[in-house]
C-alpha positions as CSV (number, residue, x, y, z in Angstrom):
1,M,-124.3,18.6,-105.5
2,F,-120.8,20.2,-106.2
3,I,-121.2,22.0,-109.9
4,T,-117.9,23.4,-111.6
5,F,-117.5,25.7,-114.4
6,E,-114.8,25.4,-116.6
7,G,-113.7,27.6,-119.9
8,P,-111.2,29.4,-121.9
9,E,-110.3,32.8,-121.5
10,G,-113.3,34.9,-122.2
11,S,-116.0,32.5,-122.2
12,G,-118.1,34.5,-119.9
13,K,-118.3,31.5,-117.1
14,T,-117.6,34.0,-113.9
15,T,-120.6,36.2,-115.2
16,Q,-122.7,33.0,-115.8
17,I,-121.7,31.4,-112.7
18,Q,-122.9,34.2,-110.7
19,Q,-126.0,34.6,-112.6
20,L,-126.6,30.9,-111.5
21,Y,-125.8,31.4,-108.1
22,T,-128.3,34.0,-107.5
23,Y,-131.0,32.1,-109.7
24,L,-130.7,29.0,-107.2
25,R,-130.7,31.1,-104.3
26,G,-134.0,32.8,-105.5
27,Q,-135.5,29.5,-105.9
28,G,-134.6,28.6,-102.2
29,Y,-131.9,26.0,-103.0
30,P,-129.1,26.4,-100.1
31,V,-126.0,27.4,-102.5
32,M,-122.5,28.5,-102.1
33,L,-120.3,30.0,-104.5
34,T,-116.5,29.8,-105.0
35,R,-113.8,29.8,-106.9
36,E,-110.1,28.5,-108.2
37,P,-107.3,29.6,-107.4
38,G,-108.3,31.4,-104.0
39,G,-111.8,31.0,-102.1
40,T,-110.1,31.1,-98.9
41,S,-107.3,33.6,-97.4
42,I,-104.5,31.2,-97.9
43,G,-105.8,30.6,-101.4
44,D,-106.2,34.0,-102.0
45,Q,-102.5,34.7,-101.4
46,I,-101.7,31.9,-103.8
47,R,-103.7,33.2,-106.5
48,A,-101.7,36.7,-106.3
49,I,-98.5,35.2,-107.1
50,L,-99.6,32.5,-110.0
51,H,-101.5,35.7,-111.4
52,D,-98.9,38.2,-111.2
53,P,-97.6,39.1,-114.8
54,R,-94.1,40.0,-113.2
55,N,-93.8,36.1,-112.7
56,T,-92.9,35.5,-116.4
57,D,-90.3,32.9,-115.4
58,M,-92.8,30.6,-113.6
59,R,-92.6,27.0,-114.4
60,P,-95.3,25.1,-115.4
61,E,-93.9,22.7,-112.2
62,A,-94.2,25.1,-109.9
63,E,-97.5,26.3,-111.4
64,I,-99.0,22.7,-110.8
65,L,-97.9,23.0,-107.2
66,L,-99.2,26.2,-106.2
67,Y,-102.6,25.7,-107.8
68,S,-102.9,22.4,-105.7
69,A,-101.7,23.8,-102.7
70,S,-104.8,26.5,-102.9
71,R,-107.3,23.6,-104.3
72,A,-106.3,21.7,-101.2
73,Q,-107.2,24.1,-98.7
74,L,-110.5,25.2,-100.9
75,V,-111.8,21.3,-100.7
76,A,-110.8,21.0,-97.1
77,Q,-111.8,24.3,-95.6
78,V,-114.6,25.1,-97.9
79,I,-116.3,22.7,-100.6
80,R,-116.4,19.6,-98.3
81,P,-117.8,21.2,-95.3
82,A,-120.8,22.8,-97.7
83,L,-121.5,19.4,-99.1
84,A,-121.8,18.1,-95.9
85,R,-124.3,20.7,-94.9
86,G,-126.3,19.6,-98.3
87,D,-125.4,22.7,-100.0
88,I,-125.0,23.2,-103.8
89,V,-121.6,24.1,-104.2
90,L,-120.8,26.2,-107.2
91,C,-116.9,26.6,-108.3
92,D,-115.7,28.7,-110.8
93,R,-112.7,26.5,-112.1
94,Y,-111.4,23.2,-110.4
95,A,-109.1,20.8,-111.1
96,D,-110.2,20.2,-114.7
97,S,-108.3,23.6,-115.3
98,T,-105.1,21.9,-114.5
99,L,-105.2,19.0,-116.8
100,A,-106.3,21.6,-119.6
101,Y,-103.9,24.5,-118.6
102,Q,-100.6,22.9,-117.2
103,G,-101.2,19.4,-119.0
104,Y,-102.5,19.9,-122.6
105,G,-101.4,23.6,-122.6
106,H,-97.9,23.3,-121.1
107,G,-97.2,19.7,-122.0
108,L,-96.9,18.3,-118.4
109,D,-97.4,14.7,-117.8
110,L,-101.2,14.0,-117.4
111,D,-101.1,10.9,-115.6
112,L,-99.2,12.8,-113.3
113,L,-101.4,15.4,-112.9
114,R,-104.3,13.5,-111.9
115,R,-102.1,11.7,-109.3
116,I,-101.2,15.0,-107.8
117,T,-105.0,16.4,-108.3
118,A,-106.0,13.7,-106.4
119,F,-104.0,14.0,-103.3
120,A,-105.0,17.5,-103.0
121,T,-108.6,16.9,-103.4
122,G,-109.2,13.6,-101.6
123,G,-110.3,12.5,-104.7
124,L,-113.6,14.7,-105.1
125,I,-115.0,14.9,-108.1
126,P,-117.2,17.2,-109.5
127,D,-121.3,16.2,-109.7
128,L,-121.4,18.3,-113.1
129,T,-118.9,20.3,-115.0
130,I,-120.2,23.1,-117.4
131,Y,-118.2,24.0,-120.1
132,L,-118.8,26.9,-121.8
133,D,-117.0,26.7,-125.2
134,V,-115.8,29.6,-127.1
135,P,-113.0,30.4,-130.0
136,V,-109.8,31.2,-128.8
137,E,-109.4,34.2,-130.6
138,E,-113.0,35.6,-129.8
139,G,-112.7,34.6,-125.9
140,L,-109.3,36.9,-126.0
141,R,-110.7,39.4,-127.8
142,R,-113.6,39.8,-124.8
143,K,-111.0,39.5,-122.1
144,Q,-109.1,42.1,-123.4
145,A,-111.9,44.5,-124.1
146,A,-113.1,43.5,-120.6
147,Y,-109.6,44.4,-119.0
148,R,-109.9,48.1,-121.0
149,A,-113.0,48.6,-119.5
150,G,-111.4,48.0,-116.1
151,T,-114.4,45.0,-115.7
152,A,-111.9,41.9,-115.5
153,E,-108.2,41.2,-114.8
154,W,-105.6,40.4,-117.5
155,N,-103.1,38.1,-115.7
156,R,-99.9,36.2,-116.4
157,M,-102.2,33.0,-118.0
158,D,-103.8,35.2,-120.0
159,A,-101.2,36.6,-121.3
160,Q,-99.8,32.8,-122.6
161,T,-99.7,32.9,-126.6
162,V,-102.6,32.0,-128.8
163,E,-101.0,28.1,-129.7
164,F,-101.1,27.6,-125.5
165,H,-104.7,28.6,-125.2
166,R,-105.8,26.7,-128.3
167,R,-104.1,23.6,-126.5
168,V,-106.2,24.5,-123.7
169,R,-109.0,24.5,-125.4
170,E,-108.6,21.2,-127.2
171,G,-107.9,19.5,-123.9
172,Y,-111.3,20.7,-122.4
173,L,-113.2,19.4,-125.7
174,R,-111.1,16.0,-125.2
175,M,-112.0,15.6,-121.4
176,A,-115.6,16.4,-122.2
177,A,-115.8,14.0,-125.0
178,A,-114.2,11.2,-122.6
179,E,-116.8,11.7,-119.8
180,P,-119.9,12.9,-121.4
181,E,-122.2,11.9,-118.3
182,R,-120.1,14.5,-116.0
183,W,-119.6,17.2,-118.6
184,H,-122.2,19.4,-120.3
185,I,-120.9,21.7,-123.2
186,I,-122.7,25.0,-123.6
187,D,-121.8,27.3,-126.7
188,A,-120.7,30.5,-125.7
189,T,-120.9,32.6,-128.4
190,A,-124.8,32.8,-127.7
191,P,-126.2,35.8,-126.3
192,P,-125.2,35.9,-122.3
193,E,-129.5,35.6,-121.7
194,A,-129.5,32.4,-123.9
195,V,-126.2,30.8,-122.3
196,Q,-127.8,31.3,-118.7
197,A,-131.1,29.8,-120.2
198,A,-129.1,26.8,-121.2
199,I,-127.0,26.3,-117.7
200,R,-130.5,26.6,-116.0
201,Q,-132.0,24.0,-117.8
202,V,-129.2,21.3,-117.6
203,V,-128.7,22.2,-113.5
204,E,-132.1,22.2,-113.2
205,Q,-132.6,18.4,-115.1
206,R,-129.7,17.6,-112.9
207,L,-130.9,18.8,-109.6
208,I,-134.4,16.8,-110.4
209,S,-132.5,13.4,-111.1
210,S,-130.3,13.8,-108.3
211,H,-133.5,14.3,-106.0
212,R,-135.2,11.4,-107.4
213,V,-132.1,9.0,-106.8
214,H,-132.1,10.1,-103.4
215,R,-135.6,9.8,-102.7
216,E,-135.4,6.3,-104.1
217,H,-132.5,5.2,-102.1
218,R,-134.3,6.3,-98.8
219,E,-137.5,4.1,-99.7
């Protein structure tokens, strides 16, 4: 099963996905954790370019191509082999981030972004996407506090305008509404332990359902 986590800045998705990874491993599941951009040596080099605050003149068109290059490497080198082994793959951000940030945020053509993404991923779509929702101002306040505490980076994408981040959040909500069978929205303003409990419930239900489908198919 391929499970992705999405959310605006400061939603807590990185912490939550790491806790889910630890929990699933403790339950005996074969599980792998990765992230975007990055997750491979090549992808991590691209990530450094994308997130460097000095690259203020980077064009949105360059962003989508760099993100897609990192994604293509990750899918081919890490995600598909793990799924072929029967692992549960947890990915901190995936292709929906491109639609949210470069599409809704920067205003690039969504259909074109979908075609580029399909090429980069070979059409690989998550089985489940957990979206952690938090108001923009609250999310940015959390991210800035974590940066000052030395527990998070403050990168070029974080430094976009508040209006940009509002468009990103609205884009996420539109995508979730369009594919309710894949997306599950969780209120990330709740206490972290409550957010984790909600995530585990959704994931375990989906795993049980998937196991039942596979068993019926074999029979």
